[in-house]
N, C-alpha and C positions, 0 to 999 in steps of 0.2 A: 503492498499500500504507501504511495508516495506520500510526502508529509501535508500537500496542501489539501490532498482528499482525507487524509487522517484528522487534519484540524477541523475542517469544514463539518465531518461527520461528529466530534466531539463537540463542535457548537450546536448542531441541530439536536443533538440528543439532552444537550443543556437546556436549552428554549425548550423543548417539550416537556423535561421536567420538571421545569419551573411552570410549566402550565401557560407560557406565552407564545407557542406554537401545540397543535394537537395534532396532526400530521402532517408533514412538509418533505417537500422533493428539492434539490438543489443539483443542477448538473452544468459546467461548464468547459468550453473549447478553448484553447488558445495555442496558436497556430497549428492548427486540424488537428490537435490532438486531444482526447477527451482525458481532463486533468480532475476533474470532480464528478462523481457521478454518488451523493449522499442522498439518503434518506431516513425519518425516524418518525415515532409514535403512531396513531392509530387513526386507520382510515375512516371506518365506522365505529361511532359511540354505541351503538346499538347491538352490533357482535363481540366487538372488540377487535376484530379482525387488523392487524397490521399494515400500518405500509410497506411496499415493496418497492421495488426496482421500476419496474411494469404497473403500477396502481395509476388509473385514469382520476384526475384531476380537473373539474370544472375551471374553467380561467376566464369565462366571459370576456370582454373587449380586448384581452389580450388576439383572441382569434382574428382582429383585424388587419394583424400584421402579416395573416397569412393570406387574406383577403387582396391586400397590398402585391402580394409576392404574385399572387395567380393574373393578376391585374397587368402589372408591368411585363410578365413574360408573355401573354396575350398583345401587348401592346410589341416587344421586339420580334413576335413572330407575326406581324402586321396584320392580327384580325381587328385591332383597335387602336385608334391614336388619342391622345389627351385629350387635345381637344375634339374631339369627335362628339358632337352633340345625342345626346341620349335617345331622343327623340328618331334618329336616324336609325337606330337599332331595335328600337322599340316606342314603334308609332303611337302606340297609345298612351305612352309616357308625357308627350306634348300637351296633353289635357290642360286646361285652365292656366296657359302663360306659361307652360314649362317648356317650350321647344326649344329653347335656347340654351337649356342648361347642358355642362359638358361633366365628362369622365373628369376631368383634371378639378374641376370645381366639388365633384362629391369625394374625390381623395384628399383633398384641401380643409374640408368640412365647410366650405365656404357656399353651396350648393343652395340651402335655404330652405329645404325641406327635410325638417328635424322631427316631428312630431306625427303621430297618431292619434284617430279620434278615442277620448277616455273610455268610451264605451268595449274599444274594441275587446272583443272576448276571447278566453284562452285557447277555442277551438280554430280561431281565426289566425293565431300567434302561431299554431302548429299547420297550416295549410299556406302552402308557400303560392300556390295562386291565387289564394281570397286575399293575402294580405298585398299582395303585389298589386293587385289591382286596385286596392283603395290608394297606395300609393301614385300609381299613375292617375288616377281621378283627382288629388290631391294639390289644391296652389300653394305656389312658391311664398313662403313666408316672408321674404324680402328680395330685394333684384340678385339674384346669383353673381355672388364675387365679390360683393360691397361689405358683406362682413362673414366674421367666423363666429360660428357655434355647434358646438358637438354634436353629431349626427349619431345619437348613442344606436339607433338600431335601424334607421333607415338605410344608414350606410351600407351593411351591408347585405340587405335584400336588392336594394340599386344596383350594386354592384356584381352581386350573385345572380341577378337577370340578364345584366346586360353579355355575363361570361356566357352563360347558361345558349342564350338564344344565337351567339356566334360561333360557339362549340359544338352543340346539341348534348353537352353533359351536364347533369348536375352539380352544382358547386359541392357539395361531398363528395359526387366520382372525378373532380376535377383536384381537389385534395388531395386523392390517392392518387390518381394518374401523373400530374402534373409537381407535386412534393412527395410523398410516403413513398411512392416506387423507385425513383433516381435514387434516394438517401436512401434504401434500405428501410425505411423507419415501420413499426410497425403498429405504434401505440399513440395514434394520433388520428382524430375523426373531428368533422363536423356532421353531426348526425350521426350515430352509432347505432351500428347494422341491429336490425332484429333478433340474429341469430347471435348475436355476441354475448361472450359469459365471461367478460373482463370485470376486475372489479374496478368500481368508480367509488370515489371518497365521498363519504357523506357529510354535505357541509353543515356547518354550526355558525350562528350569527346571535349569540346572546341577545343584542341590543335592539336588533332589528323590529321598525315597527309597521304598521301599514297605513300607509297616509287614509287621510279622508278621502271620499270619493268627491269628486266635481267633475262637470261636464266640460271642462276644458279641456282642448288636447294638449298629448304629452307625450314625453320623449319616452318613458316607459308608460304603457296601458295601466289601469289598476289592475287588471286580471292579472301582470305578471309580478305585483307587489307581493311579499316582497320577495329580491331576486332569486334569495338563497334556497327559497322555498319552491319557487318555480323549478329552478334546475335540479333539485331532488326529485322531481316527479320522472318516473320513467318514460312518459311519453316527450317530456320536452327535452331528454337527451337523445332521443331516437331523431328529434323533427331536426331541419337543418334552418340555422339563424347564426347567418354567415359574421353577422357585426359581434356576436356574443355565447355562441354555446358550443364553443369548441373541449374538446375530453382530449387530454394527452399528457403523457408523462412529462417530469422536466429536461430528460435526455433529450425527447422526441424535439419539444419545443429548443432546447439549445444548438441541437444538429440542425434545425430551421435556417439557424439565423448563424451558425458557421459556415452554410453553403451559400450564404450572401457575402461574406468575406473576401479578400482575394485572395484566390485561389483556391476558394472552395474548401468541401471535408471529401477526402477520398477521391479527389481528382472531379468529382462533381461541383459544377458553379450553377446554383438556381438563375441568377440573372448575371451579364456583364456586369466588371467594372463599370465601366460608362454608365449602364443603366441605372444602378445602383447609385453613383454620383447625381444622376438627372433627381432619381427618386426623391431623396434628401435634399434638395435645393429649395430653400424657403423661400416664400414669397418678397419678393422687396420692389417697390414699400410692400407695407401689410396695410391691410384693409384700415378704413377709418378707426376709430377708438383703439388703435394697438401700435399707433405711431409710437408711443413711450417705451415700447416694449424693444429690448435690445435685440431680441429675437423672436422670431415668430414660429410659435412653439410645433405646428404641423408641417412635414416636408409631403411629398404626395403617399398618404396612408402609415405614415410611420412619424410616432414624435422624433422630435430632433434634441441631442442632447444640448447641457448649458452646467455654468457652473450650478454647482449643488443639486443637479440632477442624478437620480440614481442610475440611471443611462448611462450617463458619462459627462465630463465638466466640459466637453466640446462638440462641434458640430461635425465630428468625425463617428459621434455613436448615434445611433437611431434603434426604435424598436417602439413597444406597444405595455402598456400594464389594465390590470385588469378590474373588478369589482371585485376589494377580497383583498388584495393584495399580490395576486400572481403576476408572473411578469417575464418579458422576453426581449433582449435586443443584443447587438453586436455594436463594438468598438473596436471601431480601426485602428485609431491609435495603438492600440493595446493589441490588439491582433486575437481578441476575446469575443467570446461568444458566450450567455448566459440565460438559463431557464429556471425559474423558479416556481412553485406549485404548493399551496396550502390548502387547508380546508376548514380553519378557526378564524374569522373574520372578527377584528377587535381594532381598538385604536394603537393599541401596542406595537409597534408593526416593526419586527427586526431585520427586515427586507434589506436597507440599508447596511446596515451593520453587517449582515452575510456577505454582503454585495462588495462592500470596501474590505472586507477579508482578503476576500479573493484576487483582490486586485493589487494589496498591499504584497500578497506571499508568491505572485509573480513579477513583481518590480517595476 
């Protein structure tokens, strides 16, 4: 066991013993080598089942990074372009003034279609065609490209439907054929197969509350609240929600990001270095209201590092975190890729402590 693996394994065991984590996995690749694949704790408090290296964890918005990678692959293949108007591929989407909205605007969270009707049912959230029809028939909330606001769920359905229309494959299939198969990944899904017997971690959120219902449009509709409970339901795990219901191990997540670093992993690069450079370029100037920010957080589908950020303190780092504290990222300046998954949601988040320890040990 290398010293980095030993130190991180010990740190995870201590965090679980102290109650700061229930179940957790951390994996890291450095210069193409897997240097950490540590895990500890309880995957499911109902049964006492322990976390293993291949336990699947719900990672919520971390899944958005996979969406970005797939879309950039389709651009590299010439099937899409960043300036493509969504309605050119998906004509129904042009309704109610959205005819000029582009793929790049969705990737950068400036498109202006962030919410769903408050009354959106649980069944609709699991029905791809129904939810895409709802989004296509909705108006934009602002002129696309003039404002940045997090597209929490709509991001995934819009980009996933575009990918489906140009490839003929569902987004769940594209994840397997474009990401998992080239890298030999077997523990990563967006939509768990019906016949899967994989162990999936049970989420806990002691402080979660269900907000009172009102009829205003919501980024997350009332039927999905609280999100941790939505994700504990078997039907939610089996549906395809590209912005937020990925299930994966930390090692699979880290491997995805390692394959986005120059040289890739085991000879596989998911995107060219030139494509990654383009995807991680921030908007300049930023949209109105963000002029005072030294950097504009989003590239195209990935958040970009900045001082004090867990991703890294420079724009060479990029990735996406998720509800509850899971995270995946690559840092080109350190030739490092990290995946972190967990099942206990609480304010005392030791993720930065863990990641900084990995950075310290690689020098």
